[in-house]
C-alpha positions as CSV (number, residue, x, y, z in Angstrom):
1,M,-158.5,12.9,172.8
2,Q,-155.0,14.1,171.9
3,L,-153.7,10.6,171.3
4,L,-156.8,9.7,169.3
5,G,-156.4,12.7,167.0
6,R,-159.8,14.1,168.1
7,F,-158.6,17.7,168.1
8,D,-162.1,19.3,167.6
9,E,-163.4,17.4,170.7
10,L,-160.2,18.3,172.6
11,T,-160.9,22.0,171.8
12,R,-164.4,21.8,173.0
13,R,-163.5,19.9,176.2
14,T,-160.6,22.2,177.1
15,E,-162.7,25.3,176.6
16,R,-165.5,23.9,178.7
17,A,-163.1,22.7,181.4
18,A,-161.4,26.2,181.5
19,A,-164.7,28.0,181.8
20,E,-165.9,25.6,184.6
21,A,-162.6,25.9,186.4
22,R,-162.7,29.7,186.3
23,A,-166.3,29.8,187.5
24,S,-165.4,27.6,190.5
25,G,-162.1,29.2,191.2
26,N,-160.1,26.0,190.4
27,R,-156.9,27.6,189.2
28,Y,-155.0,24.3,188.7
29,S,-157.7,22.9,186.4
30,E,-157.9,26.2,184.5
31,V,-154.1,26.1,184.0
32,Y,-154.2,22.5,182.7
33,A,-157.1,23.2,180.4
34,R,-155.2,26.1,179.0
35,L,-152.1,24.0,178.5
36,Y,-153.9,21.3,176.7
37,S,-155.8,23.8,174.5
38,S,-152.4,24.4,172.8
39,I,-152.4,20.9,171.3
40,P,-155.2,21.4,168.7
41,A,-153.5,24.7,167.6
42,L,-150.2,22.8,167.2
43,A,-152.0,20.0,165.2
44,A,-153.5,22.7,163.0
45,G,-150.0,24.0,162.2
46,K,-150.2,27.1,164.4
47,P,-147.2,26.9,166.8
48,D,-147.5,30.6,167.5
49,V,-151.0,30.2,168.8
50,A,-149.9,27.1,170.8
51,R,-147.0,29.0,172.4
52,E,-149.4,31.9,173.3
53,R,-151.7,29.5,175.1
54,I,-148.7,27.8,176.9
55,G,-147.5,31.2,177.9
56,D,-151.0,32.2,179.3
57,A,-151.1,28.9,181.2
58,L,-147.7,29.5,182.7
59,A,-148.6,33.1,183.7
60,R,-151.6,31.7,185.7
61,A,-149.8,28.8,187.2
62,P,-149.0,28.8,190.9
63,S,-145.3,29.5,191.5
64,G,-143.3,26.5,192.3
65,D,-145.6,24.1,190.5
66,H,-143.0,22.1,188.7
67,Y,-145.4,19.6,187.1
68,V,-147.2,22.4,185.2
69,R,-143.8,23.8,184.2
70,M,-142.6,20.4,182.9
71,T,-145.8,19.9,181.0
72,A,-145.4,23.3,179.4
73,L,-141.8,22.6,178.5
74,K,-142.8,19.3,176.8
75,F,-145.5,21.2,174.8
76,E,-143.0,23.9,173.9
77,C,-140.7,21.2,172.6
78,Y,-143.6,19.9,170.4
79,C,-143.8,23.4,169.0
80,D,-140.1,23.3,168.1
81,L,-140.4,20.0,166.1
């Protein structure tokens, strides 16, 4: 969805994925849904909202999960552009 520019759909999907992940106790999926929920905010010109969502995802991420941290770093770099 991100690469296709379908940010409304990405918003709906990440919200649904995060809710389902929370309900099932799947922390990893919840963290990733939260990370990707920052992209529509960034596309809308709201880097502060995007950074908040990235921060929330990092706060919930398991310690030592470097893939999550690298994805968050990439998205933070997008915020800086």
